[in-house]
C-alpha positions as CSV (number, residue, x, y, z in Angstrom):
1,X,238.5,-100.2,136.6
2,X,241.5,-101.3,138.7
3,X,241.4,-101.6,142.5
4,X,237.9,-102.9,142.9
5,X,237.4,-104.8,146.2
6,X,237.5,-108.6,145.6
7,X,237.2,-109.8,149.2
8,X,234.0,-110.0,151.2
9,X,235.5,-107.9,154.1
10,X,236.5,-105.2,151.6
11,X,233.1,-104.6,150.0
12,X,231.2,-101.6,151.1
13,X,228.9,-99.4,149.0
14,X,225.4,-100.6,148.2
15,X,226.4,-104.2,147.8
16,X,227.9,-104.3,151.3
17,X,225.2,-102.2,152.9
18,X,222.5,-104.7,151.6
19,X,224.5,-107.7,152.8
20,X,225.1,-109.0,149.3
21,X,228.9,-109.2,149.3
22,X,229.1,-113.0,149.2
23,X,226.4,-113.2,146.5
24,X,228.3,-110.6,144.5
25,X,231.6,-112.4,144.6
26,X,230.1,-115.9,143.9
27,X,227.6,-114.9,141.2
28,X,229.8,-112.7,138.9
29,X,233.2,-113.1,137.4
30,X,235.8,-110.4,138.0
31,X,235.2,-109.1,134.4
32,X,231.5,-109.0,134.9
33,X,231.9,-107.2,138.2
34,X,233.9,-104.5,136.5
35,X,231.3,-104.2,133.7
36,X,228.5,-103.9,136.3
37,X,230.3,-101.2,138.2
38,X,231.0,-99.2,135.1
39,X,227.5,-99.5,133.6
40,X,225.2,-99.2,136.6
41,X,223.1,-96.0,136.6
42,X,220.6,-95.7,139.5
43,X,217.1,-95.0,138.3
44,X,216.7,-92.4,141.0
45,X,219.6,-90.3,142.4
46,X,217.7,-87.7,144.3
47,X,218.2,-86.6,147.9
48,X,218.2,-89.5,150.3
49,X,219.1,-92.1,147.7
50,X,222.4,-93.9,148.4
51,X,223.7,-92.9,144.9
52,X,223.3,-89.3,145.8
53,X,226.2,-89.4,148.1
54,X,228.4,-90.6,145.3
55,X,229.0,-94.1,146.7
56,X,229.7,-96.8,144.2
57,X,228.3,-100.3,144.2
58,X,231.1,-101.8,146.3
59,X,233.0,-98.8,147.7
60,X,232.1,-95.9,149.9
61,X,229.9,-95.6,152.9
62,X,226.2,-96.0,152.6
63,X,224.3,-95.0,155.7
64,X,220.7,-95.3,154.6
65,X,218.8,-97.2,152.0
66,X,216.5,-95.9,149.3
67,X,214.4,-99.1,149.6
68,X,214.7,-102.8,150.4
69,X,217.5,-105.0,149.1
70,X,215.0,-106.4,146.5
71,X,214.3,-102.8,145.3
72,X,218.0,-102.1,145.0
73,X,218.6,-105.2,143.0
74,X,215.7,-104.6,140.6
75,X,217.0,-101.1,140.1
76,X,220.5,-102.6,139.4
77,X,219.0,-105.1,136.9
78,X,217.2,-102.3,135.0
79,X,220.6,-101.0,133.9
80,X,221.3,-104.3,132.1
81,X,218.2,-104.7,130.0
82,X,220.1,-104.6,126.7
83,X,220.2,-107.8,124.7
84,X,223.9,-108.4,125.4
85,X,223.5,-107.8,129.2
86,X,220.2,-109.5,130.0
87,X,222.1,-112.6,131.2
88,X,223.4,-110.4,134.0
89,X,220.0,-108.8,134.7
90,X,218.5,-112.3,135.0
91,X,220.9,-113.3,137.7
92,X,220.3,-110.1,139.6
93,X,216.6,-110.5,139.4
94,X,216.8,-114.1,140.6
95,X,218.5,-112.8,143.8
96,X,215.9,-110.0,144.1
97,X,213.1,-112.6,144.0
98,X,214.7,-114.5,146.8
99,X,214.7,-111.4,149.0
100,X,211.3,-110.0,148.0
101,X,209.0,-111.9,150.3
102,X,209.2,-109.4,153.1
103,X,209.8,-106.3,150.9
104,X,207.3,-103.4,150.9
105,X,204.5,-103.8,148.4
106,X,205.8,-101.2,145.9
107,X,209.2,-102.7,145.9
108,X,207.7,-106.0,144.8
109,X,205.5,-104.2,142.3
110,X,208.5,-102.7,140.6
111,X,210.5,-105.9,140.8
112,X,207.8,-107.7,138.8
113,X,207.7,-104.8,136.4
114,X,211.5,-105.2,135.8
115,X,211.2,-109.0,135.4
116,X,208.5,-108.4,132.7
117,X,210.7,-105.8,130.9
118,X,213.7,-108.1,131.0
119,X,212.2,-111.4,129.9
120,X,209.6,-110.3,127.3
121,X,212.1,-109.2,124.6
122,X,213.5,-112.8,124.5
123,X,210.1,-114.5,124.3
124,X,210.8,-115.7,120.7
125,X,214.3,-117.1,121.4
126,X,214.0,-118.5,124.9
127,X,211.3,-121.1,125.5
128,X,211.0,-120.2,129.1
129,X,210.9,-116.4,128.8
130,X,207.2,-116.1,128.1
131,X,206.3,-118.4,131.0
132,X,208.5,-116.1,133.2
133,X,206.7,-113.0,131.9
134,X,203.2,-114.6,132.5
135,X,204.2,-115.5,136.1
136,X,205.5,-112.0,136.8
137,X,202.4,-110.4,135.3
138,X,200.2,-112.6,137.5
139,X,202.2,-111.8,140.6
140,X,202.0,-108.1,139.9
141,X,198.2,-108.4,139.3
142,X,197.7,-110.4,142.5
143,X,199.6,-107.6,144.3
144,X,197.5,-104.8,142.6
145,X,194.8,-104.4,145.2
146,X,197.4,-104.0,147.9
147,X,199.6,-101.7,145.8
148,X,196.9,-99.3,144.6
149,X,196.2,-97.7,148.0
150,X,199.9,-97.4,148.7
151,X,200.4,-95.5,145.4
152,X,197.4,-93.2,146.3
153,X,198.8,-92.6,149.8
154,X,202.3,-91.8,148.6
155,X,201.3,-89.7,145.6
156,X,198.2,-87.9,146.9
157,X,196.0,-86.4,144.2
158,X,197.7,-88.3,141.4
159,X,196.1,-91.0,139.2
160,X,197.3,-94.5,139.5
161,X,200.1,-95.2,137.0
162,X,199.8,-97.7,134.2
163,X,200.0,-101.3,135.2
164,X,202.3,-103.4,133.0
165,X,201.1,-106.7,134.5
166,X,197.5,-106.2,133.5
167,X,198.5,-104.7,130.2
168,X,201.0,-107.3,129.2
169,X,199.0,-110.4,130.3
170,X,195.9,-109.0,128.5
171,X,197.9,-108.6,125.4
172,X,199.2,-112.1,125.6
173,X,195.8,-113.6,126.1
174,X,194.4,-111.6,123.2
175,X,197.1,-112.7,120.9
176,X,196.4,-116.3,121.9
177,X,192.7,-115.8,121.0
178,X,191.7,-116.0,124.7
179,X,189.4,-113.0,124.4
180,X,187.2,-113.7,127.5
181,X,190.3,-113.8,129.7
182,X,191.7,-110.7,128.0
183,X,188.4,-108.9,128.6
184,X,188.3,-110.0,132.3
185,X,191.9,-108.6,132.8
186,X,191.1,-105.3,131.2
187,X,187.9,-104.9,133.1
188,X,189.7,-105.6,136.4
189,X,192.4,-103.0,135.6
190,X,189.7,-100.5,134.7
191,X,187.7,-101.2,137.9
192,X,190.8,-100.8,140.1
193,X,191.6,-97.5,138.5
194,X,195.0,-98.1,136.8
195,X,195.8,-95.7,134.0
196,X,195.4,-97.2,130.5
197,X,193.2,-97.5,127.4
198,X,191.2,-100.3,129.0
199,X,187.8,-99.4,127.5
200,X,189.3,-99.5,124.0
201,X,190.9,-102.8,124.7
202,X,187.7,-104.2,126.1
203,X,185.8,-103.1,123.0
204,X,188.4,-104.5,120.6
205,X,188.3,-107.9,122.4
206,X,184.5,-108.0,122.6
207,X,184.3,-107.4,118.8
208,X,186.9,-110.2,118.2
209,X,185.0,-112.5,120.5
210,X,181.7,-111.8,118.8
211,X,183.2,-112.7,115.4
212,X,184.5,-116.0,116.9
213,X,181.0,-116.8,118.3
214,X,179.4,-115.9,115.0
215,X,181.7,-118.2,113.2
216,X,181.0,-121.1,115.6
217,X,177.2,-120.7,115.5
218,X,175.2,-123.3,113.6
219,X,173.8,-122.2,110.2
């Protein structure tokens, strides 16, 4: 893709609009920047979204944002979730985390979701990946009481969506044999109203916990 801008002053598009030109140039090689430009597919390209106007990442005028800079970056990272591209997604998400402190609650909710989706596939090959997943799950869970009313307000009449943080962390605790903690997480998700098969999960973990307790009981 010849002719891409390679100077801070030349960069427009969503990167320029979000004040990310310096980060863009210093974080990625020219070859990586070309690859990112070619591969990026916005998750939402409806009316009002910057991508709807046909603007590229670094060219074209963007006059309004579809979300915070952190949301834009997690959306960008989502396009690089394939195994060969996850090293790019990780760098994008690292910047998104830097910018997330003051982002709207749902922008942070989706950022943690994308972190979980990006790191979990590498849990068996990267010693730090599972810890990153657990941290992102817990952060999304801590945010859940604040996120739930925003979801309900924005999508009136709709059920809350599934909650990957609760689901993934409960799965991890169950696989580790930490059944009490898995039950606690599943019950919290059920109580808050997030969609999911929480009752089935609770029942399964309670049966596993009962077997463990039976096995540890004195004869």
